[in-house]
C-alpha positions in Angstrom: 2.1 -47.5 67.6 0.3 -48.0 64.3 -2.1 -50.7 65.6 -3.1 -48.6 68.6 -4.5 -45.7 66.5 -8.1 -46.8 65.9 -8.9 -43.7 63.8 -7.2 -45.3 60.8 -7.2 -48.8 59.4 -3.7 -50.1 59.4 -2.4 -53.3 57.9 1.1 -54.4 58.9 2.9 -56.7 56.4 6.5 -57.8 55.9 8.6 -55.1 54.2 9.1 -57.1 51.1 5.3 -57.2 50.6 4.8 -53.5 51.1 3.5 -52.8 47.6 1.0 -55.7 47.7 -1.5 -53.8 49.8 -4.1 -52.3 47.4 -5.1 -48.7 48.1 -8.7 -48.9 47.2 -10.6 -45.6 46.6 -13.2 -44.6 49.2 -16.9 -44.5 48.3 -18.1 -40.9 48.8 -21.6 -42.1 49.8 -20.9 -45.1 52.1 -17.3 -44.5 53.3 -16.3 -48.0 52.2 -13.5 -49.2 50.0 -14.5 -49.4 46.3 -13.3 -52.8 45.1 -15.3 -52.8 41.9 -15.7 -50.4 39.0 -18.9 -49.8 37.0 -17.9 -49.5 33.4 -21.3 -48.0 32.3 -21.3 -45.3 35.0 -17.5 -44.9 34.8 -17.1 -44.7 38.6 -15.7 -46.9 41.4 -18.4 -48.6 43.5 -18.5 -50.3 46.9 -20.6 -53.4 48.0 -23.4 -51.2 49.4 -23.7 -49.3 46.0 -24.1 -52.7 44.3 -26.6 -54.1 46.9 -28.7 -50.9 46.5 -29.6 -51.9 43.0 -28.4 -48.7 41.3 -26.0 -50.6 39.2 -28.2 -53.6 38.4 -27.3 -55.0 34.9 -24.2 -52.9 34.6 -20.9 -54.5 33.8 -18.6 -54.5 36.8 -14.8 -55.0 36.8 -12.1 -55.1 39.3 -11.2 -51.5 40.3 -7.5 -52.2 40.4 -7.5 -53.7 36.9 -9.4 -50.7 35.8 -6.9 -48.4 37.5 -4.0 -50.3 35.9 -5.6 -49.7 32.5 -6.2 -46.1 33.2 -2.5 -45.7 34.4 -1.5 -47.2 31.1 -3.6 -44.6 29.3 -2.2 -41.8 31.5 1.4 -42.9 30.6 0.4 -42.9 27.0 -1.1 -39.4 27.4 2.0 -38.2 29.2 4.3 -39.5 26.5 2.3 -37.8 23.8 2.2 -34.6 25.8 5.9 -34.6 26.4 7.1 -35.9 23.0 4.6 -34.4 20.6 2.0 -31.9 21.9 4.2 -29.7 24.1 7.0 -29.5 21.4 4.4 -28.6 18.8 3.2 -25.7 20.9 6.8 -24.6 21.5 7.4 -24.8 17.8 4.2 -22.7 17.1 5.4 -20.1 19.7 8.8 -20.1 18.1 7.2 -19.7 14.7 5.1 -16.8 16.0 8.2 -15.0 17.3 9.9 -15.6 13.9 6.8 -14.2 12.2 6.8 -11.1 14.5 10.5 -10.6 13.7 9.8 -11.0 10.0 6.9 -8.5 10.3 9.2 -5.9 11.9 11.7 -6.5 9.1 9.1 -6.3 6.4 7.5 -3.1 8.0 11.0 -1.5 8.0 11.4 -2.4 4.3 7.9 -1.0 3.5 8.6 2.2 5.4 12.0 2.5 3.6 10.4 1.9 0.3 7.7 4.6 0.9 10.3 7.0 2.2 12.4 6.4 -0.9 9.4 7.0 -3.1 8.7 10.2 -1.3 12.4 11.3 -1.7 12.3 10.4 -5.4 9.1 12.4 -5.8 10.6 15.4 -3.9 13.7 15.2 -6.1 11.6 15.1 -9.3 9.4 18.0 -8.0 12.5 20.0 -7.1 13.9 19.4 -10.6 10.6 20.5 -12.2 10.5 23.6 -10.0 14.1 24.5 -10.8 13.4 24.0 -14.5 10.5 26.3 -14.4 12.5 28.9 -12.5 15.3 28.6 -15.1 12.7 29.1 -17.9 11.4 32.3 -16.1 15.0 33.6 -15.8 15.7 32.9 -19.5 12.5 34.7 -20.5 13.4 37.7 -18.3 16.9 37.8 -19.9 15.3 37.8 -23.4 12.8 40.5 -22.5 15.6 42.7 -21.0 17.7 42.3 -24.1 14.9 43.6 -26.3 14.1 46.5 -24.0 17.8 47.4 -23.6 18.2 47.5 -27.4 15.3 49.7 -27.9 16.4 51.9 -25.0 19.8 52.3 -26.6 18.2 53.3 -30.0 15.8 55.8 -28.3 18.7 57.4 -26.5 20.6 57.7 -29.8 17.7 59.3 -31.7 16.9 61.6 -28.7 20.5 62.8 -28.8 20.2 63.5 -32.6 16.9 65.4 -32.0 18.5 67.4 -29.3 21.4 68.2 -31.6 19.0 69.3 -34.3 17.3 71.7 -31.9 20.6 73.2 -30.9 21.5 73.5 -34.6 18.3 75.3 -35.5 18.6 77.7 -32.6 22.1 78.5 -33.7 21.0 79.1 -37.3 18.1 81.3 -36.2 20.3 83.4 -34.0 23.0 83.8 -36.7 23.0 86.2 -39.7 24.9 83.6 -41.8 22.6 83.1 -44.8 24.7 80.1 -45.8 23.7 78.1 -42.7 20.0 78.6 -43.4 20.6 77.7 -47.1 22.5 74.5 -46.2 19.9 73.3 -43.6 18.1 70.0 -44.4 15.0 69.2 -42.3 14.9 65.8 -40.5 11.5 66.3 -38.9 9.9 63.9 -41.2 12.5 61.3 -40.1 11.9 62.1 -36.5 8.1 62.0 -36.8 8.4 58.2 -37.4 8.4 57.2 -33.8 9.8 53.8 -32.9 7.3 51.0 -32.3 5.9 50.7 -28.8 7.0 47.4 -27.3 4.4 45.6 -25.3 6.1 43.0 -23.2 3.7 40.2 -22.3 5.0 38.6 -19.2 4.5 34.7 -18.9 1.9 33.3 -16.6 2.0 30.2 -14.5 -1.0 27.9 -14.7 -0.7 25.3 -12.0 -2.7 22.1 -12.5 -5.2 21.3 -9.8 -3.9 18.6 -7.5 -6.0 15.5 -7.6 -5.3 13.8 -4.3 -6.8 10.5 -5.4 -4.8 10.4 -8.6 -1.7 11.5 -6.7 -2.0 8.6 -4.3 -2.5 6.1 -7.1 0.5 7.5 -8.9 2.6 7.4 -5.7 2.0 3.7 -5.3 -0.3 1.4 -3.3 0.0 -1.2 -0.6 -1.4 -4.7 -1.1 -4.2 -5.7 1.3 -3.3 -7.3 4.6 -3.9 -11.0 4.5 -4.2 -13.0 7.7 -5.3 -16.7 7.3 -5.7 -19.4 9.8 -5.0 -23.0 9.0 -6.9 -24.9 11.7 -5.7 -28.2 10.4 -2.1 -27.2 10.8 -2.6 -27.0 14.6 -4.4 -30.3 15.0 -2.3 -33.2 16.3 -3.4 -36.6 15.2 -2.3 -39.5 17.5 -0.7 -42.6 15.9 -2.6 -45.8 16.2 -1.0 -48.5 18.2 -2.2 -51.0 15.6 -2.4 -49.6 12.1 -5.4 -50.9 10.1 -5.4 -52.3 6.5 -8.2 -50.6 4.7 -8.0 -52.1 1.2 -5.6 -53.9 -1.1 -5.3 -53.3 -4.9 -3.7 -55.8 -7.3 -1.9 -53.8 -10.0 -0.9 -56.8 -12.1 2.8 -55.8 -12.1 5.4 -58.6 -11.5 7.5 -55.9 -9.7 5.8 -52.8 -8.4 7.9 -49.7 -7.6 5.9 -46.5 -7.2 2.4 -45.3 -6.1 1.3 -41.7 -6.0 -2.2 -40.2 -5.3 -4.0 -38.3 -8.0 -6.7 -37.6 -5.4 -8.3 -39.4 -2.4 -10.0 -41.9 -4.7 -7.4 -42.6 -7.5 -3.8 -43.7 -7.6 -1.1 -43.8 -10.3 1.3 -46.8 -10.2 4.3 -48.0 -12.2 6.2 -51.2 -12.2 8.6 -53.2 -14.3 7.2 -52.3 -17.7 6.6 -49.3 -19.9 3.0 -48.8 -18.9 1.9 -46.5 -16.0 -1.6 -47.3 -14.7 -4.3 -45.3 -12.9 -6.5 -47.3 -10.5 -9.6 -46.5 -8.5 -9.5 -47.5 -4.8 -12.0 -50.3 -5.8 -9.2 -51.8 -7.9 -10.7 -50.7 -11.3 -8.1 -49.9 -14.0 -9.1 -46.4 -15.2 -6.4 -45.6 -17.8 -3.0 -46.6 -19.0 -0.2 -44.5 -20.4 3.0 -45.7 -22.2 6.3 -43.9 -21.8 7.3 -42.0 -24.9 10.6 -44.0 -25.2 8.9 -47.4 -24.7 11.3 -47.8 -21.7 10.3 -48.4 -18.1 9.9 -45.2 -16.1 12.1 -44.8 -13.0 9.5 -42.9 -10.9 6.2 -41.0 -11.2 4.6 -38.0 -9.5 1.5 -35.8 -9.9 1.5 -32.0 -10.2 -0.9 -29.8 -8.3 -3.0 -29.5 -11.4 -3.2 -33.3 -11.7 -0.8 -33.9 -14.6 1.4 -37.1 -14.5 5.2 -36.6 -14.3 7.7 -39.4 -14.9 11.5 -39.8 -15.2 13.2 -41.8 -17.9 16.8 -42.8 -17.1 17.6 -44.1 -20.6 16.7 -40.8 -22.3 17.9 -38.8 -19.3 14.6 -36.8 -19.3 11.8 -35.7 -17.0 8.5 -35.7 -18.8 4.9 -34.5 -18.2 1.7 -36.0 -19.5 -1.0 -33.5 -20.3 -4.2 -34.8 -22.0 -2.4 -38.0 -22.7 0.3 -36.1 -24.7 3.8 -36.4 -23.3 6.1 -33.4 -23.3 9.7 -33.3 -22.3 10.4 -30.9 -19.4 14.0 -31.5 -18.6 16.8 -33.2 -20.5 20.0 -33.9 -18.5 23.6 -34.2 -19.7 26.1 -36.3 -17.8 23.4 -37.2 -15.2 20.6 -39.8 -15.0 17.3 -38.7 -13.3 15.9 -41.1 -10.8 13.1 -40.0 -8.4 10.9 -37.0 -9.0 8.8 -35.2 -6.4 6.3 -32.3 -6.7 6.8 -29.7 -3.9 4.1 -27.6 -2.2 5.1 -24.7 -4.5 4.8 -27.0 -7.6 8.6 -27.2 -8.0 10.2 -30.4 -9.1 12.8 -32.2 -6.8 14.8 -34.6 -8.9 17.3 -37.1 -7.5 20.0 -38.0 -10.0 23.3 -40.0 -10.4 26.2 -39.0 -12.6 26.7 -41.2 -15.6 29.7 -42.9 -14.0 27.7 -43.4 -10.7 30.3 -41.5 -8.7 28.0 -38.6 -7.6 24.5 -38.2 -6.4 22.5 -35.0 -5.9 19.1 -33.5 -5.5 18.1 -30.6 -7.9 15.2 -28.3 -7.6 13.5 -27.1 -10.8 10.9 -24.5 -11.5 9.6 -25.8 -14.8 12.8 -26.5 -16.7 14.9 -23.9 -14.8 17.4 -25.2 -12.3 17.1 -23.3 -9.0 18.9 -25.3 -6.4 21.4 -28.1 -6.1 21.9 -30.2 -2.9 24.9 -32.4 -2.9 27.5 -31.5 -0.2 27.4 -30.6 3.5 29.0 -27.5 5.1 32.3 -29.4 5.2 32.2 -30.2 1.5 31.5 -33.8 2.2 28.8 -35.6 0.0 25.4 -35.8 1.7 24.5 -39.0 -0.3 26.3 -42.2 -1.1 27.6 -42.2 -4.7 25.4 -43.9 -7.3 22.6 -44.9 -4.9 18.9 -45.3 -5.4 17.5 -42.2 -3.7 13.9 -41.3 -3.1 12.9 -37.7 -2.0 10.0 -35.9 -0.3 9.4 -32.4 1.0 8.1 -32.1 4.6 5.5 -29.5 5.8 8.4 -27.4 7.4 10.0 -27.5 3.8 12.8 -29.9 4.9 14.0 -32.1 2.0 14.0 -35.8 3.1 16.0 -38.3 1.1 16.0 -42.1 1.5 19.5 -43.2 0.7 19.2 -46.9 0.5 22.9 -47.9 -0.1 23.9 -45.6 2.8 21.1 -47.3 4.8 20.0 -43.8 6.0 17.4 -41.1 5.7 19.2 -37.8 5.2 17.3 -34.6 5.9 18.3 -31.0 5.0 16.4 -27.8 5.5 14.9 -25.7 2.7 18.3 -24.0 2.0 20.0 -27.4 1.7 21.8 -27.2 5.1 22.2 -30.7 6.8 19.9 -31.3 9.7 20.1 -35.0 10.7 20.7 -38.5 9.5 18.5 -41.5 10.6 20.1 -44.9 10.3 17.3 -47.1 11.8 16.0 -48.0 15.2 17.8 -50.2 17.8 15.0 -52.7 17.5 15.6 -53.3 13.8 15.4 -57.0 13.1 17.9 -56.7 10.3 19.9 -54.1 8.4 17.9 -50.9 7.7 17.3 -50.6 3.9 15.1 -47.5 3.2 13.5 -47.0 -0.2 10.2 -45.1 -0.6 9.8 -42.0 1.5 6.8 -39.7 2.2 5.6 -37.1 4.8 2.2 -36.3 6.2 0.2 -33.4 7.7 1.9 -33.9 11.1 5.4 -33.5 9.6 6.0 -37.2 10.2 8.6 -38.8 7.9 7.6 -42.3 6.8 10.1 -44.6 5.0 9.8 -48.1 3.6 12.2 -50.6 5.2 12.4 -53.1 2.3 14.1 -56.2 3.9 12.4 -55.8 7.3 9.0 -55.6 5.7 7.9 -52.5 7.7 7.5 -48.8 7.7 9.4 -46.5 10.0 7.6 -43.4 11.3 9.8 -40.5 12.5 9.0 -37.0 13.8 10.3 -34.0 11.8 13.5 -34.0 13.9 14.4 -37.6 13.1 13.2 -39.2 16.4 11.7 -42.7 15.9 8.0 -42.9 16.9 6.5 -46.1 15.6 6.6 -49.1 13.3 4.0 -50.2 10.8 4.9 -53.8 10.8 1.5 -55.5 10.7 -0.9 -55.5 7.7 1.2 -58.4 6.2 3.5 -56.0 4.5 5.7 -57.7 1.8 8.8 -55.9 0.6 7.4 -52.4 0.7 8.9 -50.0 -1.8 7.0 -46.9 -2.9 5.0 -44.7 -0.5 2.6 -41.8 -0.6 -0.2 -40.3 1.6 -3.5 -38.8 0.6 -5.1 -35.6 2.0 -6.6 -37.5 4.9 -3.2 -39.0 6.0 -4.0 -42.5 4.7 -0.8 -44.3 3.7 -0.4 -46.1 0.4 2.3 -48.8 0.2 3.5 -50.3 -3.1 4.6 -53.9 -2.3 7.4 -54.8 -4.7 7.1 -58.6 -4.9 3.3 -59.0 -4.6 2.5 -56.1 -7.0 -0.2 -54.9 -4.6 -0.9 -51.4 -3.3 -2.1 -51.4 0.3 -4.1 -48.5 1.9 -3.3 -48.3 5.6 -4.8 -46.1 8.3 -2.1 -45.3 10.9 -3.4 -42.1 12.6 
C-alpha cells in the first residue's frame, strides 16, 4: 500500500530501525532534501543550492548534526523558560497584585487620616464657635445686670418724685400753715439726673480666610513616586562553564573572607590581625590592624564604604572610619561571628552563646537591636548549636545562613519565618560543608562547599541550579559578588582570591 503511492517517497525499514530514517528538510527552491547546512547563511541547503555557487567558500556542515545542536539549544531554552523566566514573570505578576493590594490599603489609611484631620478641625472649630457664643452670652448678662440696676434706681427715684408731687399738691390745697412751714424742697436733689448709660455692644471681626495657608495648616501629601528598575527585570543566564577572570595572592597562610569595596577593590582578612585592601590588579592599597591586636572573625563594608569587622575575643562589632576604629556593638554572654550589611544598611550578626549551646542571627540598626532570629514556629532551633555561620540578605529580603556543622543552608523570610533548608545536591561527591554565602542580582544563593572544592548555585526557593566546580577552586571559604555579578572566592589554603564570571 505504501510502495504503490508514487506521490510520496516511502522507505520501508524493519520496525526496530524506524528512528534511523532521517527526515531531512525540503529545499523551498529546488524541492530536494537538504542534507547540508550553511553556517554562514544559517539555512539548510540541497545539492543544487551548492552546485549553483551561491554558497561557494561558505562552511557547510551536516544538517542533522546542526539540528541536533539546535535541539540541544531548544531544550536549554525550554528549561530556562520553565524553571526561571516563567516563574519570574509569575513572581512579578504576584508582586504587582500585592502592590495593588498595598495601594488600596495605603489609600484607605490616607483617606482615614485626612477624614480624621477634618473631624479634628471641625471639632476645634466647633469649640471655638461655642466659646465665642459663650463670651457673647456672658457679655449680654453683664450688660443686662447694669441696665437692670439702673432701671431699679430710676423707678425708685421716680416713685419719690411722684410722692413729692402728691405732697406738694396736698400742702397747696390745705390751709394747714404747719405743713408749708415743715416742707423741705428736694428739687435740687432731683435735678441731678442719673448718668446716661451708653451700652457699647461687642463686634465680631472675622479674619479673612486664606485658602492657601489653610491648606498648608491642614496638612500636605508627599509627592507620588513611581520608579522603574529595569535591571530588576533582566534575567541573566548562567554560563555552562564559568570563567576565571583573575587571581589575587593575598599573602595570608589561611584566607577567610573577601568583600567588595567597589567593582575595582576588595577587602580581605585571614589568620592574622591585619585586614588588607587590594586592587583587582593585585596591588596592596592599604592595611588596617584590629584594635585588640586579635584576628578579626569577619569583615563587611557599609553602603558609605566604611569597613566593619567582628572581634570574638572582645565580643565587639567595630567600624573603621578614616582609619579610626570605633566600637559599635559590645555583647554580653554572646560571641559575634559573621557580620553582613543589608540593603537598608542594617547589620546582620551571627553569634554563638559563650557556652556554644545556642546560635542566633541578630539585626541591628546602628547599635540598636531590632530583630532576633533563633527558633522556628515550633520553637525548635533554626541553627545547630555553636556552629560557624555565615549570613547574607537576598534581593527578596530573605535571610540566608550557611550552617556548616548542620551541613545546610537555612533560609528565613524578612520576618524571620522559616522558608526552606538546602542540604546539598544528590550529585555531591562528598558531604556538603557550606561556609561562605552570598546572593546576586538574580536572587541566586551561592554557597562555598569547602571539602568538595566547589560553589553551589540555588534559586531563591532553594532549588539547585548549577555548580561552579572548575576554575581550579581550592578549599573555597568566603564569597561575595560585585555590582556586575562577578563572583569573588576566598580560597582558604592557597590564600588567593579568584574573580569568576558565572553569568
